[in-house]
C-alpha positions in Angstrom: 17.8 -5.6 -16.2 14.2 -6.7 -16.5 11.6 -3.7 -16.2 8.3 -4.2 -14.5 5.1 -2.3 -14.8 3.2 -1.5 -12.0 -0.6 -2.4 -12.5 -3.0 -0.6 -10.9 -3.7 -3.4 -8.0 -0.4 -2.6 -6.8 0.4 1.0 -7.3 -1.4 1.7 -3.8 1.3 -0.7 -2.4 4.2 0.6 -3.9 3.0 4.4 -2.8 2.3 3.3 0.9 5.9 1.3 0.9 7.4 4.7 0.1 5.2 7.2 2.3 5.0 4.9 5.3 8.4 5.0 5.9 8.3 8.3 6.7 7.6 9.3 10.5 5.3 12.5 9.6 3.5 10.3 7.3 2.1 11.9 4.3 -0.9 14.3 3.0 -3.8 12.8 1.5 -3.6 14.6 -1.4 -0.5 13.3 -2.4 -1.8 9.6 -2.9 -4.0 11.1 -5.8 -1.2 13.4 -7.2 1.3 10.4 -7.3 -0.9 7.4 -7.8 -3.2 8.7 -10.2 -5.8 7.1 -8.8 -8.8 8.7 -6.0 -7.9 7.7 -2.3 -11.2 5.5 -2.2 -9.1 2.3 -3.5 -7.2 2.1 0.1 -9.9 3.4 2.0 -10.7 -0.2 3.3 -7.0 -1.0 4.0 -6.6 2.3 5.9 -9.4 1.5 7.8 -8.0 -1.9 9.2 -4.6 -0.1 9.7 -5.8 2.3 11.9 -8.0 -0.2 13.7 -4.8 -2.1 14.4 -3.4 1.0 15.8 -0.9 1.1 13.0 -1.9 4.6 11.7 -3.1 7.5 12.7 -5.3 9.6 10.3 -7.4 12.7 10.1 -8.9 14.8 6.8 -5.3 15.8 5.7 -2.9 13.4 6.5 -1.7 9.8 7.3 0.9 8.8 9.5 2.2 5.8 11.0 1.8 5.3 14.9 5.1 4.2 17.0 3.3 0.5 16.5 3.0 0.9 12.8 6.7 2.0 12.7 7.8 -0.8 14.8 5.9 -3.2 12.6 6.3 -1.8 9.3 6.1 -5.0 7.1 2.9 -6.1 9.1 1.5 -2.4 8.2 2.5 -2.9 4.8 1.4 -6.1 3.9 -2.1 -4.5 4.8 -1.7 -2.5 1.3 -0.7 -5.7 -0.7 -3.0 -6.7 -3.6 -4.8 -9.8 -2.6 -2.7 -12.3 -5.0 0.6 -11.1 -3.4 -0.5 -11.0 0.3 -0.4 -14.7 0.7 
Protein backbone atom coordinates (compact mmCIF):
# COMPACT_ATOMS: atom_id res chain seq x y z
CA UNK A 1 0.00 0.00 0.00
CA UNK A 2 1.45 3.38 -1.00
CA UNK A 3 1.89 6.09 1.59
CA UNK A 4 0.98 9.69 0.89
CA UNK A 5 2.23 12.48 3.10
CA UNK A 6 -0.34 15.20 3.59
CA UNK A 7 1.05 18.59 2.62
CA UNK A 8 0.35 21.84 4.40
CA UNK A 9 -2.19 22.88 1.79
CA UNK A 10 -4.14 19.61 2.17
CA UNK A 11 -4.17 19.21 5.92
CA UNK A 12 -7.00 21.70 6.48
CA UNK A 13 -9.14 19.79 3.99
CA UNK A 14 -8.32 16.45 5.62
CA UNK A 15 -9.34 17.80 9.03
CA UNK A 16 -12.57 19.30 7.69
CA UNK A 17 -13.41 16.10 5.84
CA UNK A 18 -13.50 14.29 9.17
CA UNK A 19 -14.76 17.02 11.51
CA UNK A 20 -17.63 18.38 9.40
CA UNK A 21 -19.20 14.93 9.18
CA UNK A 22 -20.05 15.33 12.87
CA UNK A 23 -23.49 16.83 13.45
CA UNK A 24 -22.16 18.79 16.42
CA UNK A 25 -19.16 20.07 14.50
CA UNK A 26 -15.92 20.76 16.32
CA UNK A 27 -14.42 23.20 18.81
CA UNK A 28 -12.16 25.75 17.12
CA UNK A 29 -9.21 24.91 19.38
CA UNK A 30 -9.28 21.34 18.06
CA UNK A 31 -8.24 22.54 14.60
CA UNK A 32 -4.97 24.03 15.81
CA UNK A 33 -4.33 21.11 18.18
CA UNK A 34 -4.78 18.44 15.50
CA UNK A 35 -3.54 20.24 12.40
CA UNK A 36 -0.67 22.18 13.94
CA UNK A 37 -1.38 25.38 12.03
CA UNK A 38 -3.46 28.39 13.06
CA UNK A 39 -7.13 28.53 12.19
CA UNK A 40 -6.38 31.62 10.12
CA UNK A 41 -5.29 29.35 7.25
CA UNK A 42 -8.95 28.40 6.65
CA UNK A 43 -10.74 31.59 7.67
CA UNK A 44 -11.49 32.51 4.05
CA UNK A 45 -13.02 29.08 3.44
CA UNK A 46 -15.00 29.19 6.70
CA UNK A 47 -16.40 32.58 5.72
CA UNK A 48 -17.39 31.25 2.29
CA UNK A 49 -19.09 28.19 3.80
CA UNK A 50 -20.93 30.35 6.32
CA UNK A 51 -22.03 32.79 3.63
CA UNK A 52 -23.50 29.90 1.63
CA UNK A 53 -25.39 28.69 4.71
CA UNK A 54 -23.41 25.45 4.96
CA UNK A 55 -21.94 26.03 8.43
CA UNK A 56 -22.69 27.90 11.62
CA UNK A 57 -19.82 29.22 13.70
CA UNK A 58 -19.13 31.33 16.71
CA UNK A 59 -16.00 32.04 18.72
CA UNK A 60 -15.87 28.48 20.06
CA UNK A 61 -17.34 26.04 17.57
CA UNK A 62 -17.98 25.29 13.88
CA UNK A 63 -20.83 22.99 12.90
CA UNK A 64 -22.52 22.08 9.63
CA UNK A 65 -26.05 23.35 9.16
CA UNK A 66 -28.77 20.97 7.97
CA UNK A 67 -28.06 22.29 4.46
CA UNK A 68 -24.33 21.68 4.97
CA UNK A 69 -24.97 18.10 6.06
CA UNK A 70 -27.22 17.56 3.05
CA UNK A 71 -24.61 18.98 0.68
CA UNK A 72 -21.50 17.77 2.49
CA UNK A 73 -19.53 17.28 -0.73
CA UNK A 74 -20.16 20.91 -1.72
CA UNK A 75 -19.14 22.03 1.76
CA UNK A 76 -15.93 20.00 1.71
CA UNK A 77 -15.03 21.22 -1.77
CA UNK A 78 -14.67 24.73 -0.33
CA UNK A 79 -11.70 23.46 1.69
CA UNK A 80 -9.95 21.64 -1.15
CA UNK A 81 -6.54 23.05 -2.09
CA UNK A 82 -6.74 25.12 -5.29
CA UNK A 83 -5.03 22.55 -7.53
CA UNK A 84 -7.40 19.76 -6.38
CA UNK A 85 -10.61 21.82 -6.53
CA UNK A 86 -10.86 21.60 -10.34
